[in-house]
N, C-alpha and C positions, 0 to 999 in steps of 0.2 A: 407473500411469503417465498413464492416461488424465485423472485427476484431476490431476495436476502440469501437467500442458498445458494443463487447463480453466483453472486457479489461475493460471497465466504470463499465459495471455489474460486473463484478469478484471484482472490486476494492470497490464499494458501498457494496457489500456482506462483502468483508473481513473485511472492516471501522467499520462495527457494531459489531465488536468481541473485538476492541479498545476500552479500559476505555479511556473514555472521560476525565478524570481530570489528570490521569498519564501518556497516550500514550500507555501502557504496554497492551500486549498482555497476555491472562489469560493463565495460563497452568494447562494441565490435571493433575489432582491429580493421583498419585500412587493406585493402587489396595488397599493395603495397608491402606491408609489414609482414604480411599472411603469405605470402609468396617465399620473403624472405625466409621464415621461419620454417618452413616446410623444407627448403633446400638443406638449411642448416641440419633437419634433423635425418635426411637421407646420406649414407655411408658408401661411396664407390668401392668399386670390386676391388681395386688397387689396395685401396684402403682397409678392407674386409683382409684382406691376402696379408699385408702384413701388421696387421693384429695378430692373425692367427700364428704368423713366422716369429714372431715375438713371444707369443704364451707360448710355443713348441721349443723355442732356442730354452728355454727357463726350464723345461720337463726333462729330466734324466730318466732312462730306463735300461738295465743292466742286469747283470746275474750271474753265476756261476753253478757248476755242475759237476757228477762226477759218475760214469759207469764202471762197473768194477765185477771183472771175474777172479774168482779165485779157487784154488783147487789146495786144500789143507791135508796134510800126509799124517793125521794124528787122527784120535780118537775127538768125537763131537759129545760124547756123554758128560753131562752135568759130574758125573762122579768121577772124571780120570785123574781128579788131584786126592779125592779118596781111598781108592781102590787102583795106583796108578799099574799094579802087576795086571789088575785083569783085563786093561786096556791098551797093553802095549803090543799088539800084535791088530789092533784092531784096523778096517779099511778105509781107506782114504773117501773125504768127502767134499764136495766142489759148491760154490755159491754165486748164483749173478747177488749183482747188489748194489742201488743207488744210494751211496754213503748221504749224498746233500743236492738237493736242486732248489735252485734260491733264486727268488725276483726280487730284483733292487725297483724301487722307483722314488724321485726326489722331485723335489720343484725349489725352484726359487721365484721368492716371492717379491724380492728385492727391498733394500733401505736393510740389508743384513738380515733378512730374513730366511729362513728355508727349512724345508720339510726333506725328514729323509724316512723309509721303510723297506723292511727286509721280510718276504715271505717264507720259508723254509720247510720244506719237504724231505724229511727224514726218510729214507729206506723203502723210497716209492710211496711217503704218506700212508693213510689209513685209511679203509672201506669196510664198509659192512651191507648187510641186505638180508630181509627177511624171504622166506620159503615157506610152500607150505607142504609137509611133510606127509604124501600118500600114508606109506610104509605107516606112519602116526597118525593116524583115522583122520589126517588133514589139520592137525594143529601147525599152528605159525611157529616157525624153528628159524630163531636170530643165526644167521652165519656171518663171520668173521672170514671178507673177503681178502684185506690186504693188512699186514700189520704195518707197524713204521707210525710216526708222527709228522705232525703239520703243526709250523709254531712260528707265531707272530715274532720275529728276534730283534727287530728294530722297528721300533714308531714314535718318531723324536719331533720336536721344533728346536730350531738352533738359530740363538740372535749373534751376529756377530759385531765386533767392536776395535775399531783404532785397525784396520787392515787385517783381521784375525790374530793379533797377539794376542786378544782374547776373548773367549767365546763363553755364551750357556745355553746350554742343553737338558731339555727335560722331557722326558718319556721312556719307554722301553730302550733301553742301550745297551751297547755290548761292555763289559766290564774287563779292560786289558789287563789282566794279572796274567803273566806266564807270556810267550813268544806264540802259540796255539789258538789263544784267544784275541790277541793283538793282531796276528796275522792267520786268518784260518782258512783264506782263499786255499785253493789247489794250487795255484803255481806259485805257493809260499812253500810248497814243501816237497820233494822228492818223489816219497814214498807213496804207493797206490791211494792207501789213509792216512790220517792227521797222524801225526806222532803220539805213538801208545802212551806214553809214559803220562806226559800232563796232559792228555787226554781220559785218564783212568783216573788221574788223582785228584782232578779238577773238575767243575762243572765245566762243558765245551758243546757248542759253541757258550758261553758264560754271557749272559742277559738277564737282565732283570731293570724293572719302573726305577727310576733313581732321577736324581739331579749332577748333571757334569758339568766344572769349571776349567776349563781348558783353551790351549793356545800353542802359538809358537813363536820363540821371540829369535831371531837369527838362526844358532844351529842347535837352538835346544826347542823339544816340544814336551809338554808337562800336561797333565791332567791328574784332578780330583774328582770324586765322585761320592755322593751320600747313598745310601740302598738302605733295601730292607735289610737283616741279617738272615743267613743259611739257616737250614732245619735241621738241627743234629739227628731226630728220629727216622731222619732219610740217610744218613750216613751208615757206609758199610764195611765189613774188613776187607771186602776183596775191590772196593769205587771208592773208601776214605769218603770225600765230600764231595764227590761228583754228583750223586743226585742231591744235594741239599740246597739247591735253586729250584728245586720244583716245587708245583703245588699242585696238590690235589682237588681244590677247591677253586671256585670260579676267580679267586680273587688272592694274593698274596697275603699270606698272614704279616703282620709288620710289628707284634709286639718289640722287637728287639731291633735296633738299628746298628750299621757297618758301614766303613771307607774303605774308599780303595783309590791308589795312587797309581800313576805312571810315567817317567820319565824318560826319555828318548833323546841322545845327542847323537849330531852326525857333522862334527867337526872334521873328521879324515873323510878325506875323497873317497865314496863306496864303503862306507863303515858307518854300519847302525849298531850303537851299544844302549840295551834299555835296561832298566830296573824299575820294579811294581813289588806293588806288596798289596796286603786285606788284613783288616781285623774286625772282628766283632761276636757278638755274643749270639751263640744259636741251638741255647736252652731255652725252653718255655717260648720257642718262637710257633706255637701251634695252636689249636682250639682246644686241646686239652689242659688241665691245670693239674701240677705233683703237688703232691703234699707237703708238709713243714720237714718230710725227713731229704727234701731235696732244696733247702732253704738257700743254701749256700752255693749251691753249683748252677754255672752260669753258661759250660762249653765254651769260653773264648777261641777264638779259631785266629789264628794269627800264620800269614803264607808271604815268603819272600821270595823273588823270583828275579834271574837275570841271565839276559839272552843277548845275542848279537846277529848281525848277518855282512859276510863282506859279499859284495859284489864286484870285480874287478878282476883285469888281467885273465877274462873267460875264466875266472873261480867265481861259482857260489859255494860258500860256505856258512855254515849255520849251527848255531849252538844255541844251548839253553841248560839252566839249573836251578831246582823249583823245590824247594823244602816248607814243610807245613808243619807248625804243632798246635795238637788239640787238649786242653787243659780239660780235666773231670772226664776222661776218658773212661775210666773204671766203672765210675757214677752212673754215668751216661749208658753205657753199655748194659748194667744193671736193671736200668729205668726201661730200656725200649724192650727188653726182653722179660719184665713183669707184665708190661703193659698191653703187649703184643698181643692180640685177639684174632682169631681164624676160625670162624664154626659152621656148621649148616646153614646157617639165616644170613650171611656174609660171603658175597662174592670174592671180594678181595680186600688185602689192608695197604692202602697206602705206603705205609711206614713197614719199617725193618728188625727182623728178629736175630740180631746177629751182635759180636762184640767189635768195638772198633780201634783204631790204633791209636797211638798218643803221638806220632809221629810217623810223616807220609815224607817220601825224597824222590825225585827224579832227574836225569840227567841225559843230556842225547846231544851229539856231535852228528852233523853231515856234510859232506863236501864234494861239489860236481863239476868235471870242467869240461866246456862245450867243446868236442873235437871236431866240428864244423870250422870251427876258428882258424882252423889250419887248410882249411880248403878254399880255395879264394873264390871260386864259381858260388858254392854255397855261402858263405860268407856277405857277399853280395847282396845275396837273395833274403837274408834276414832270416833263415830258418837256421835254426839249432839243435844240436843232440848234444846232450850232457849224459856223461858215465859217472855215476855214482856211487858211493859209500856210506854206510849210515850206522853206528851203533847208540843203543841205549840202555838203558838200565833204571828200575823203578819199583819202590815197594811200597805197598799202601798200608802196612803192618813195619814200617822201618823199626819201632820201640813201641813198646807195652807191655802189661803184665800176660797178652794172649798171643805173643809173638810168636813161639814155638807152637802153636794150633795152626798157624798161616804160614808155612813154610814155603806154599805155592805163592803166594804174593809177593817173594823177590825173585822179581824174572830180568831176564837180559834178553836182548836181542839185536840181531845185527842184519842188516839187508845189503843189496848192491843190484845194480840194474841199469837201464837206459831212459831216458823221457827224450821223447823227440816233439819239436813244436815246427810244423810246416809252415805257421805263423802263429804271429803272437799269440792269440786268444786261445787258441786251440792246443792239447800236449797228450801224446799219446803217453802211456808209462808202462812198464815192465820190469818185475821185481823178483827176486829169489831172497825169501826171509826165513832168519831160522830166530825163533824164541826156543832159551834155555833156562836150566836151574840150578843152582849152586848145588853140587852131590854132597851126600850127608858122610861124616865121616865115620865109617860101619868097622874100623880096626882090625879088618881081618875077619869078622863074621861070616859066616856062613848064611844064606838069605832065608834058611829055614830056622835061624836064630830066634826067639824072641825079641829079643834085643837089636835086630836087625832093622835098619831102618828104608823103605823102599824109595830109591830113586825116583823122581819124577821122568816121565817123558819128553822128551826134547819134541819141539813142533814145530817142523818146518812148512814153508806154502811158496806155493808160485800165485802172482797175480797179475793182471793184466787189467788198462783202465785207460780210458780217454775223459780228457775234461773241458770244459769251457769257461773261461771267467774274461767279462769284459763289459762294457757299455754300448749299447745296439743303441742310444739315442743320447 
């Protein structure tokens, strides 16, 4: 019996060496074959270095950022437009800010496949902490240590066809409607902050999950995108659809879909002209379900934008014109106000209790001349010093039932200053800006007359900033 157990054990051990598929017993390789196999599996240090350098050559790391110091010579009260006479003599106030600090990481997988990403820290990011408060009997107290936002602005995979004439990109992508979305890096504008008009009436930087078909054919670049719609519950009187692309949830509601497109032409040396647009429904793009009263409401939003850049003869000249139309503005304004809730059991509401304009408008123009181009020594060192001027106008309530209630949304602004670049990637900026409003026609009325309309206070400011933009790897 013992012999039988031993035999069975040996048979079990032997059977584990038999190939289950063929029933064959593996043969021991000859010494010469074994040596050649071991040598083939070894990688020399030169080969490892070569493989590493190849991987690094496919990796791209870059970014851009801005640090700004501003002194505003006007009131910072949120009521300064409601009661302008009360805040006419308020003292100035200053700010340090990090408007945008971004890290870009990309990788070329080969065979036309690439990956791109952008992480943005707006106004220094966000932070919080928990502290034990001795004066409150040892209770835990949540503290906000830093305001701001952290956004994943880009995260996409791209497949190239026909040497870039046609591409398919999918993921979190930039929506290139308007100049300031397509060209949002700090070296693409002279002012310390992005152009106010476009940054106010539209999402900026506008990014959403979607599908993009794009490419370049000779002097033309094109792009068409399929996206989720914006959310009209986040539209406001003062910012129009600026917050419409945001989501308070862990996902973006996509009950509605939208399309965006852009075409740029480079036929003339040094000149780029771009035309872009957007169209989509915005109502019901939320978790709430409106009643039958709003059955025919769509909140269709259409945007058309024209922009150009001329970079020639030591001049850089840029311009933009943007117009937006929002259908059902009155019905959606009524809905937002009827369904806005905020009570003691709720810390905050992600949507807005406000009227919305039917149309919004923004246009701007800036020009800068490189004065170092006239100084031979500085010109050879590739240093640049642009003296510039900018003018813009924007209105988030350009027309609509409530236009007369929001006169302060019609703003004008001019700025002038200097941009100095000791090297290509770094620029120091300084500017004086003056935001102003159209004065009401009081027809000689005294200021104490009940018919007198108080003019808004103008808003001058001085800003200094340093920016960087480039690829590190």
